[in-house]
N, C-alpha and C positions, 0 to 999 in steps of 0.2 A: 598399506599406505598408499595415497593416491598421489602426493606431488612431496618433490624432494625435500622441500620445506618444513615436511612434517616428520622429518628425521635428522638429527642430530650428533655428531661424533660418529658417526657408523654408515655403512656400507648402504646406499640408496639402489635401488635393484628396479630401472627405467620400465623392463620386460614385465616384471611381477603386476607393477603399478598399473601399465597399460591394457591388462587382461583384468586386471579388478576395475580400472574405469569402464571399458567395453561391458562388461556383464552390468554394471549399474545403470548403464544408457540402455541395453538392451533390454533390461529387465522395467525400463521408464521411473526408476527410484529415485529418490532426493537425498542428497545426506544434510542431516541437519547441523547447522552451526553450533559448535558448542563453547559455552562461555564457563569463567572458571577459571580453567588451566587449557595454555596451548597444547602439553602434552599430556597423554593419559597414561603415560607409563614410563617410567623412571628404573633401567638398571643400574644395580649399585656396582654393577664391575664397568669402572671406566667413565661412570656418568654419563649415560647415553639415555635424553631425553626421546621420546617417539611418540608418536600419535596413531594409537594401534586399536582405540576403541571409538565407535561412532553409532549413530542410527540412522539406519536406513527406511523411508518411508516412502507408501506410495502416493500418487496424487490424490486418490480419494480420503486417504487418511488427512491430507493436509487441507482438502474441501470440507470434511466434518470438523475439523482441529485448527486452524488458520495462524492461532496464537501459540501451537507448540512448538516449544524451545528446550534446547538441552544443556545442564549443568553439569561439569564435571566437581566432585567434591574431592576435599582433600585424602590425600594416601597415608593410610596411618599402619595398616599392618601388613596391607600387601602392596608390591610392586605397580599395581594398576590403580589407578583413579575409578571409583565408583562413577556412573555415569547416570543423570536423573535425568527423565523425560517428563516433562510438564507441559499440560494440556491449558493451564489457567491464563485468563488475560488479565495483562498487566494496565491498569487503569490510571493515567497519567491525567486524567482529566479532558475536556473537551478539546476534538481536533482545531489544529490551525484552520482559519478563513481561507480559502483558495478561489481564483476569479476563474473560471472557463470560458476560454474563448466562443465556445456554443451561446452563453448568455447573450452575447454582444450581438447575435444573429437574431434571436428570440424579438417579438414582437411584446413592447412595453418596458425591457428593461431601460432603454435611454430614458424616457419618461421618469421612471421610479429615481433614478440615479441624479436627474434635474431637480427633480421635486422636494427630493430630501437633502438635496445642497442647497436650494435657496430656501428651502422652510427652516431650518435650523436656526437655532437660538441659544448664544452664549455670552459669556462676558469676561473668560479666563485671559491670564496672558495668552500672548499670540500663539506660542508653541503648543500650548496648551488647547489654545481654544481650536487649533487644526488637528490635534489628536482627536479631541470629544468630537467634532466634524465629520471626521472618516470615522467613527466608531458610528455614528448616527446613520450615515450613508450605508456603513455594511450592516447595522441592522436592517433598513428597509429592504436590500437587498436580498435578505436572509427570510424576509417575510415575505415579499413576491417569489422567491425562489420554491419556498415550503408550496404556497399557494399556486404557482403553474404548474409545477412538477406534480400535485396531485389531479389539477385539472387535465395533464396532459397524459397522465396515467390511465384515466378514466376515459379520456377522449379515445387513446390506444386499444382499450378494451372492447369497446363500442363498437369502434371501426373492424374490429378483428373478427366480431360477432354479426355485424352485417355483410361484409363478405363473404363470412360462411354460411349466411342465409341464403344468400344469390347461389351458391354453389352448391347448396342444398335443393336449392328451388329448379337448378337448369338440369337436376337429375330427374325429376317428372315432365318439364315443358323446356319450349326453346324460350330464352331469355329475349326482351325488346329490345331494341337500340337504345331507347333510353334506361334499360336497366345493366346493360352492359357498358354503358356509358359512367350511370352511378357507382358501378362496381369496381370501373377502372380509377374513378375519383379517388375513390376510397382507397385504394391499393397503391396512390401515390401519395394518399397522404400519410400512411403506415411508412413507405420508403423515407419520407421527409422526416418524420418521427424518429425512425431507425437512426438517420444520418446523423441527427444532434447527438443521439447515445453512444454511437461510435467516433464520434468528434472528443466525446469526454473521455471515451477509454484510452483514446489516442493521445490527449494528453495526459491523464493521472501515468499511462506507462513511457512517456516519451518516446515512444515509437512511430516512426513515418509509415502509414499505411501505405502509400505507394511504393518505398521502397522496399518492406517486407512481402509484399506480392501476395497478402494471405489476408481472403477477408471472410475470414471464420472468426467469432466473436470469440468464439474460444482460446483464440490465440492471443487477443489481449487480455483475458479473464487470467489467462495463467502467467502472463508476463506481468500482470498488476498484483497478482498475487505473490511472485518472485520479489518484485520492487518492494512489497510491503513487509516481507519478512527480511529483506535486507537493512529496511529504513527501522524496523523495531527494536525499540530498546528492553533488550532482556535482564538487562543487569549492568552494575559498576563494580569496579576492583576499588576500593576505599582499603589503605593501609594493609594492604594484602589479602583482603578479605571479598568475597564475591557476593556483592548485595542484589539482593532482586526486589526489597520492599520500594516499592512507589515514592511514599513521602522522603526515606532516608535519600533515596536517589536523586530525588527533586530537593532536595536541602544540599546535599554535598554538590549538586550541579550550581548552586545558586552560590555557596561560600566560594565555589572554585572560579567563575566569575567576576564576585565582587572582590577578589584577593587582587584578580590581573586588573581588574579597574584600578584599585590602590596603586598595585604597582605602574600601571602606566602614567597613571596622576605623578607619582612621586617622581618617574623617571624623566618626565615632561620638564624642560627647563622652562624658568620661570623669566 
């Protein structure tokens, strides 16, 4: 066990837990969260539940299977719960729309928003009109983002190719002042495009670039992987059963919020 809360009604040994956690850290392993049951072992003597079973994986495994999750199955004949590792992705539909701060620094973004806002034509109730107008603007931003980012990726590949050509040329002869300046300009453009990508990574991971003091982009990729794993929904407990079907989870979530809405309306003073 790794923490005191993983054992109930029995003695927890901090020394052993510290050694186990040190092994996990030194081996660069990751402990996957378990859904379905909080504890995987149940002692019939004294009713002592504990979390004794887990999957430890390496970063390369998560890079290959970023959506991997673990489910603890119901106990039947054993005092241990079987734990099941799954690598399939639960598709809950299109991801939510997110606006990144770096977009505000890109040329053309403001013009796209203003044009979409001014050209929208609708005639529904004020609240529905505003909702439709925001959706129209969002769609325009999505189209701009797709076109702009495809162009940016092509420009980045082209710039790197041109810089590489100059470096190969420099191996056979001296570069002229004009060629040196051109190569320097290409390098500067590559740096500027890289800054935009790092700003997006920083916002996705919600980390402070200077505070972390780590200019290795892999740091933010790892932070993003941890954040995505934490935010992913792998299942839901419904009437004592762990459900992993996407449609059932959606329906149960909708039923929950609808019940809460009706409860709030019922309790509100008239």
